[in-house]
Structures are given as C-alpha cells and as structure tokens.
C-alpha positions as CSV (number, residue, x, y, z in Angstrom):
1,X,9.4,-2.9,-27.8
2,X,11.4,-1.7,-29.9
3,X,14.5,0.4,-28.7
4,X,14.3,-0.1,-24.2
5,X,13.9,-3.4,-23.4
6,X,11.4,-3.0,-19.8
7,X,13.7,-4.4,-18.0
8,X,15.7,-1.2,-19.0
9,X,13.1,0.7,-17.5
10,X,12.8,-1.5,-14.3
11,X,16.5,-0.1,-13.6
12,X,15.7,3.6,-14.9
13,X,12.7,3.3,-12.0
14,X,15.4,1.3,-9.4
15,X,17.9,4.9,-10.7
16,X,15.7,6.8,-8.6
17,X,16.0,5.7,-5.0
18,X,13.8,2.7,-5.2
19,X,14.0,-0.7,-3.6
20,X,11.7,-2.9,-6.2
21,X,10.7,-6.1,-4.5
22,X,10.4,-9.0,-6.6
23,X,7.0,-8.8,-7.4
24,X,6.8,-5.0,-8.3
25,X,10.0,-5.3,-10.8
26,X,7.6,-8.0,-12.1
27,X,4.7,-5.5,-12.9
28,X,7.1,-2.8,-14.3
29,X,8.4,-4.9,-17.0
30,X,5.3,-6.9,-17.8
31,X,2.7,-4.2,-18.1
32,X,2.7,-2.0,-21.2
33,X,3.0,1.7,-20.8
34,X,2.3,2.5,-24.1
35,X,-0.9,1.2,-24.5
36,X,-2.2,3.7,-21.7
37,X,-1.0,5.9,-23.8
38,X,-2.4,5.7,-27.1
39,X,-3.2,9.4,-28.3
40,X,0.0,10.4,-26.7
41,X,1.2,12.7,-24.3
42,X,2.7,16.3,-23.9
43,X,6.7,16.5,-24.1
44,X,8.7,18.5,-21.4
45,X,9.3,21.7,-24.4
46,X,5.5,21.9,-24.8
47,X,5.0,19.7,-28.0
48,X,3.2,16.4,-28.6
49,X,4.4,13.0,-28.7
50,X,2.5,10.4,-30.7
51,X,2.9,6.5,-31.4
52,X,4.6,7.2,-34.8
53,X,7.1,9.4,-33.3
54,X,10.9,7.7,-33.2
55,X,10.8,9.1,-29.5
56,X,7.7,7.7,-28.5
57,X,9.0,4.5,-26.6
58,X,11.6,5.9,-25.4
59,X,10.2,8.6,-23.9
60,X,7.1,6.2,-22.5
61,X,10.0,4.0,-20.7
62,X,11.8,6.7,-18.5
63,X,11.3,7.5,-15.6
64,X,9.2,10.6,-16.1
65,X,5.7,11.7,-15.7
66,X,3.7,11.6,-19.3
67,X,1.1,15.1,-19.2
68,X,-2.2,13.2,-21.2
69,X,-4.5,16.1,-20.9
70,X,-4.4,19.4,-21.0
71,X,-6.7,22.1,-20.3
72,X,-6.4,25.3,-21.2
73,X,-2.3,25.7,-21.0
74,X,-3.2,23.6,-17.5
75,X,-2.0,19.4,-17.3
76,X,-5.5,18.3,-16.0
77,X,-4.5,14.8,-15.8
78,X,-1.3,12.4,-17.0
79,X,0.5,9.4,-16.1
80,X,2.6,9.6,-12.9
81,X,6.5,9.3,-12.8
82,X,7.3,5.3,-12.2
83,X,9.7,5.7,-9.4
84,X,7.3,7.4,-7.9
85,X,4.2,5.1,-8.7
86,X,6.9,2.4,-7.2
87,X,7.9,3.9,-3.6
88,X,3.1,4.2,-3.2
89,X,2.8,1.1,-4.3
90,X,5.0,-0.3,-2.1
91,X,3.9,2.3,1.1
92,X,1.1,0.1,-0.2
93,X,1.9,-2.7,1.3
94,X,-0.3,-4.5,-1.3
95,X,-1.1,-8.4,-1.2
96,X,-2.7,-10.9,-3.5
97,X,-6.3,-10.8,-2.5
98,X,-7.0,-7.2,-1.3
99,X,-9.4,-4.6,-2.9
100,X,-8.1,-1.3,-3.7
101,X,-9.8,1.4,-3.5
102,X,-7.5,4.5,-6.0
103,X,-8.8,8.2,-6.6
104,X,-7.7,9.1,-9.8
105,X,-7.8,6.4,-12.3
106,X,-5.4,8.9,-14.8
107,X,-4.2,6.8,-17.7
108,X,-5.4,3.5,-15.5
109,X,-1.7,2.1,-16.3
110,X,-1.4,2.2,-12.1
111,X,-4.6,0.3,-11.5
112,X,-3.0,-2.7,-14.0
113,X,0.6,-2.6,-11.7
114,X,-1.7,-3.2,-9.1
115,X,-4.2,-5.9,-10.1
116,X,-0.8,-7.5,-11.5
117,X,0.0,-7.7,-8.0
118,X,-3.1,-9.4,-7.5
119,X,-5.3,-6.6,-6.4
120,X,-9.4,-6.0,-7.4
121,X,-9.2,-2.4,-8.6
122,X,-11.6,0.1,-8.1
123,X,-10.7,3.6,-9.6
124,X,-12.5,6.8,-9.9
125,X,-12.4,9.8,-11.8
126,X,-13.8,12.8,-11.6
127,X,-13.3,13.4,-15.2
128,X,-15.5,10.7,-17.5
129,X,-13.5,11.4,-20.7
130,X,-10.7,10.2,-18.3
131,X,-12.5,7.3,-17.1
132,X,-13.3,6.1,-19.8
133,X,-9.9,6.4,-21.3
134,X,-8.7,4.3,-18.9
135,X,-10.9,1.2,-18.7
136,X,-10.3,1.0,-22.4
137,X,-6.7,1.5,-22.1
138,X,-7.2,-1.1,-19.3
139,X,-9.3,-3.7,-21.6
140,X,-6.9,-3.5,-24.1
141,X,-3.6,-4.6,-21.6
142,X,-6.2,-7.6,-20.5
143,X,-6.3,-6.3,-16.9
144,X,-8.5,-8.2,-14.9
145,X,-10.5,-6.9,-11.7
146,X,-10.2,-3.7,-11.9
147,X,-13.1,-1.9,-12.4
148,X,-13.3,2.0,-13.7
149,X,-16.1,4.5,-11.9
150,X,-16.9,7.7,-13.5
151,X,-17.1,9.6,-9.7
152,X,-16.7,12.0,-6.8
153,X,-13.8,10.6,-5.0
154,X,-14.4,12.3,-1.9
155,X,-17.8,9.8,-2.0
156,X,-16.7,6.8,-4.2
157,X,-18.6,3.1,-3.7
158,X,-19.1,2.3,-0.8
159,X,-17.2,-0.7,-0.4
160,X,-14.9,-2.3,2.1
161,X,-11.8,-1.9,0.7
162,X,-8.3,-3.3,2.2
163,X,-5.6,-0.2,0.8
164,X,-6.7,3.2,-0.4
165,X,-4.6,4.9,-3.0
166,X,-4.6,8.7,-4.6
167,X,-3.2,9.5,-7.4
168,X,-4.3,13.5,-6.9
169,X,-2.7,15.9,-4.8
170,X,-5.5,16.6,-2.0
171,X,-5.3,18.7,1.1
172,X,-6.7,16.2,3.4
173,X,-8.2,12.6,3.3
174,X,-12.1,12.1,2.6
175,X,-13.7,10.5,6.5
176,X,-15.1,7.8,3.9
177,X,-11.9,6.2,3.2
178,X,-11.1,5.3,6.6
179,X,-14.5,3.6,6.9
180,X,-14.1,1.6,4.1
181,X,-11.2,0.1,5.7
182,X,-13.6,-1.1,7.8
183,X,-11.8,-2.6,11.3
184,X,-9.0,-4.0,9.7
185,X,-5.5,-3.0,11.1
186,X,-3.3,-2.7,8.8
187,X,-5.5,-1.4,6.6
188,X,-3.6,2.3,5.4
189,X,-4.4,5.2,2.6
190,X,-1.8,6.1,0.6
191,X,-2.1,9.9,-0.5
192,X,-0.2,13.2,-1.5
193,X,-1.5,15.4,1.0
194,X,-0.6,19.1,1.1
195,X,2.3,20.5,2.3
196,X,4.1,24.3,2.3
197,X,3.1,24.9,-1.7
198,X,3.5,20.9,-2.9
199,X,1.7,17.3,-2.0
200,X,4.4,15.2,-0.2
201,X,3.2,11.7,0.5
202,X,1.9,10.4,3.3
203,X,1.0,6.8,4.7
204,X,-2.1,6.9,7.3
205,X,-3.1,4.1,9.4
206,X,-6.6,3.9,10.7
207,X,-5.6,5.7,13.8
208,X,-4.8,8.8,11.6
209,X,-1.7,8.9,12.5
210,X,0.9,9.1,8.9
211,X,4.6,9.3,8.2
212,X,5.6,10.7,5.0
213,X,7.3,9.0,2.2
214,X,8.5,10.2,-0.3
215,X,8.2,14.4,-1.8
216,X,5.7,14.8,-4.6
217,X,4.1,16.6,-6.5
218,X,0.2,16.5,-7.9
219,X,-2.7,17.5,-9.6
220,X,-4.9,18.9,-7.5
221,X,-7.9,17.4,-6.8
222,X,-11.4,19.1,-7.5
223,X,-14.4,19.4,-4.3
224,X,-14.4,19.1,-0.6
225,X,-10.8,17.4,-1.0
226,X,-9.2,21.2,-1.5
227,X,-11.8,22.6,0.9
228,X,-10.2,25.9,3.2
229,X,-8.2,24.4,5.9
230,X,-5.6,26.3,9.0
231,X,-2.6,25.8,7.2
232,X,-2.4,26.3,3.4
233,X,0.0,26.8,1.2
234,X,0.6,30.7,0.0
235,X,-0.4,31.7,-3.3
236,X,2.1,31.0,-5.2
237,X,4.6,34.7,-6.4
238,X,3.4,37.0,-8.1
239,X,6.1,39.1,-9.9
240,X,8.6,39.0,-7.1
241,X,10.7,41.7,-6.6
242,X,14.4,42.0,-6.6
243,X,16.2,39.7,-4.4
244,X,19.5,40.2,-3.1
245,X,22.0,38.0,-1.1
246,X,21.5,38.0,2.6
247,X,23.9,35.4,4.4
248,X,26.0,33.2,2.2
249,X,26.1,29.5,2.0
250,X,26.9,27.0,4.5
251,X,27.0,23.7,3.0
252,X,29.5,22.4,0.6
253,X,28.6,20.8,-1.4
254,X,25.1,22.0,-1.2
255,X,22.1,19.5,-0.6
256,X,21.4,16.6,-2.2
257,X,17.7,17.2,-3.8
258,X,15.8,14.9,-1.0
259,X,17.8,16.6,2.0
260,X,16.7,19.7,0.3
261,X,13.1,18.6,0.3
262,X,14.3,17.3,3.6
263,X,14.0,21.0,4.9
264,X,11.9,22.3,2.9
265,X,9.5,20.1,5.1
266,X,10.2,21.0,8.0
267,X,10.0,24.9,7.3
268,X,6.7,24.3,6.1
269,X,5.8,22.9,9.7
270,X,7.9,25.6,11.0
271,X,6.4,28.7,9.6
272,X,3.2,29.8,7.9
273,X,4.7,31.4,4.8
274,X,7.0,28.7,3.8
275,X,6.4,27.0,0.0
276,X,7.8,26.0,-2.8
277,X,8.1,28.6,-5.0
278,X,9.9,28.9,-9.1
279,X,12.3,31.7,-8.7
280,X,14.2,33.6,-11.6
281,X,17.8,32.3,-12.9
282,X,17.4,29.1,-11.2
283,X,17.1,25.8,-12.5
284,X,14.8,24.0,-10.0
285,X,11.9,25.6,-7.2
286,X,13.3,27.0,-4.3
287,X,12.1,26.9,-0.3
288,X,11.0,30.0,0.1
289,X,9.4,32.1,2.9
290,X,6.2,34.0,1.3
291,X,5.5,37.3,2.3
292,X,2.0,38.9,2.6
293,X,2.3,41.2,-0.5
294,X,3.8,37.4,-2.7
295,X,6.1,39.6,-3.8
296,X,9.1,39.1,-1.8
297,X,10.3,37.5,1.7
298,X,12.9,34.6,1.4
299,X,14.8,32.2,-0.5
300,X,17.0,29.5,1.1
301,X,19.0,28.0,-1.3
302,X,20.2,24.4,-1.3
303,X,24.0,26.1,0.0
304,X,22.2,27.4,2.9
305,X,22.1,30.9,1.2
306,X,20.3,33.2,1.8
307,X,18.7,36.4,-0.7
308,X,16.0,38.3,0.7
309,X,13.7,41.3,-1.0
310,X,9.9,42.9,-0.8
311,X,9.3,45.7,2.1
312,X,10.3,42.9,5.0
313,X,12.9,41.5,3.9
314,X,14.6,41.8,6.8
315,X,12.2,40.5,9.2
316,X,12.2,37.0,6.6
317,X,15.3,36.5,6.2
318,X,15.9,36.4,9.5
319,X,13.1,33.1,9.8
320,X,15.1,31.6,7.2
321,X,18.2,31.6,9.0
322,X,16.4,30.7,12.2
323,X,14.9,27.3,10.1
324,X,18.2,26.7,8.8
325,X,19.9,26.9,12.8
326,X,16.6,24.8,13.9
327,X,17.4,22.1,11.2
328,X,20.6,21.6,11.8
329,X,20.2,21.9,15.2
330,X,17.7,18.8,15.2
331,X,20.4,16.7,12.9
332,X,19.0,17.4,9.3
333,X,15.9,15.1,10.1
334,X,14.6,14.1,6.5
335,X,11.1,13.7,5.1
336,X,11.1,10.3,7.1
337,X,11.4,11.2,10.4
338,X,8.6,12.7,10.4
339,X,5.2,11.8,12.2
340,X,2.2,13.1,11.0
341,X,-1.7,13.8,13.2
342,X,-4.9,14.0,11.1
343,X,-7.7,15.8,12.8
344,X,-11.4,16.9,11.4
345,X,-11.3,19.9,8.8
346,X,-12.3,21.4,6.2
347,X,-16.1,22.2,5.0
348,X,-18.7,21.4,7.9
349,X,-20.8,20.0,5.3
350,X,-17.6,17.9,4.0
351,X,-15.3,17.0,5.9
352,X,-12.0,16.3,6.0
353,X,-9.2,14.8,7.6
354,X,-6.2,17.1,7.8
355,X,-2.4,17.1,8.9
356,X,-2.6,19.0,12.4
357,X,0.2,18.0,14.4
358,X,3.9,17.2,13.6
359,X,6.6,15.1,15.4
360,X,10.5,14.8,14.0
361,X,11.6,10.8,15.5
362,X,14.8,9.5,15.7
363,X,14.1,7.9,11.6
C-alpha cells in the first residue's frame, strides 16, 4: 500500500465504536480491500474513483461504503462500510469450522473476511455480473473456502449451515434460512430488516427472537424478501410543504447520532407513520411522522424541537411530542434495549418472517 497502512485502517474502524476481537482486527488488516474494487467506485460527489487515481487507496481504506455498481443513478451494489461490517460479523459470532450462508455477495470482501476467520462461506447474489466479479476478486485475493452462487437469496442452496448473514435490506427473513440452521442451538441470522424507513440490523435466533444490533442503511432486496407486510414504512415524501416551528428543543446539547437513532427506532414501534427522511436545510436525515398526503407531518430534530406542516400539522406535531415524552419516560432506551419477535407474513406463496412484536428490556 502506498498511503494508508492497514493498521491505520483498523484504527479507523475502531473509531466507529466497534470493539474488534484480535481475530477480526487481523482479518481487516490482512485482507486487501482494493482487490475487491478493481473497476473503482463512486465517490461521495458522484464522480468515479479508479485505481490510477491518487486518492484511490485513501478512499478504499476509509471507513466508508464503496458504491461499485449504479443503475440509472441508483446504487445497486457496494462494499459496505467497514465498521458496519465489523459489527455484523461480531454479532454473527463466527468460529473456525463454521459454514456461513451469505445473502448478497457484493464485492466478495465480506466473504473474504469471514473466510479469514476460519469459516466456509456460501455467498449468493441475484445479479449474475455481481456474482461473477465477486468470484474473480476472491480468486485474486487468494481467499479459500468461499463458493459464490448466482441465485435467489430467498431460496439459496439447501445445505446445512451454522450462521446466516444478510448484506441487503429485507422486509423479513426467509424461512429457508432458519431451516438451514437445523437444530444447532446457537444458530443465528444477522440481517438488516426494514423498520421506519431504514434497515437496522437484527440478530435473530432459531426461536425467532431478535435483538437490535445497530442502525444501518442497505440497498433493498428484490423479490419475496420485500413483500408487502403489516408495518411498512410510509413511502418517502413528495415535495415537502413548508415546515414551521411547533415546539422548542429540549436537548442541550442535541442528541448524539446513536441516541437519536434510539429515539427514531422507538418512534417506529409506537407510530406507523414514522420514517427517516431527508429534510431541506438539514444535513442529516431526520425522524419524521409523514402524513398520508406525503407532503407534510412533523419532524423531530436532534435537539428535540418539532417542526410541522401540512393539513394535519397539529395532529402530527402532537403525536411527535407524545413520542418524545414516552421515550424520555422510558429512560431514553437505546436501539439495543429492544427485543423483537418475528412471525409469518408476506406473500402466502413465498412467506417471510416479519417483525411482529417489540419489547423494551433493561439493556
């Protein structure tokens, strides 16, 4: 490497509030990420970074997502943010000798990390070109024990596995994944499951109980894994009406991003119109209760202030204030305080296991 050492890369990942085990730190230090993006990736400004560019390796070894395929302006494949990958792999609790089913091959980098931890990996991707590129990259990296399969992740190869990790946003889990865990008492699925506009990561055990691992935003899967379900996030807003101050802030300083995500997650449990939306003149996405017209509602900012607009501004602002009160009365529960129960739903011909109950715990 020319400019960024892999040791510095590991430190950048740790700065994302990730407690890396020695084994996982070694995997990130030893697996060359640049091998998995040979054709480059999209920069944050929309331009394309290629291997010959001076900033290529600096960007590769930043703690950031690398978008590697764009279709009509929409990202459709990427290498996920390393700190998010680390959190998900840690939650997976991979041990040498495990067989891991990966849904969504991406660049192949995640599978290479799992293989470095001693797992055998079956990686499935619905896009033929993505699967082919991942397979080639894994070969170039010398990663052993990974088989890349072109196919539908809902119905992957029917082999017995110890772990399942999903690297694409889903509405729910395929029952096939649970079946493939067999009777292993410690079998788990780690998956980003839709909730109030994004895809927080769940760690699901064979009894269909889950805990929330961390916030995330993933590209959405196709097919049965995104079937209609009882608790969909409201469709993203059309052009928003003018939002005006409704209530003053109550947090000084404003909530840190992770605490704000805790408020957002709770709002998604308690209100069916909660989502996470881009709001004009605000750098970060905001918690929003979006009205039925998708042009107004109420925004809760990180400082606890409320903006509202549209024909039902008073109603939605009142709901937003009630959510703030309820969250505070509950002791500001973080994401990890929630336990989630999953139940059958989706298309009867291709059912999925959906979040269906939520319970607050003490931690």
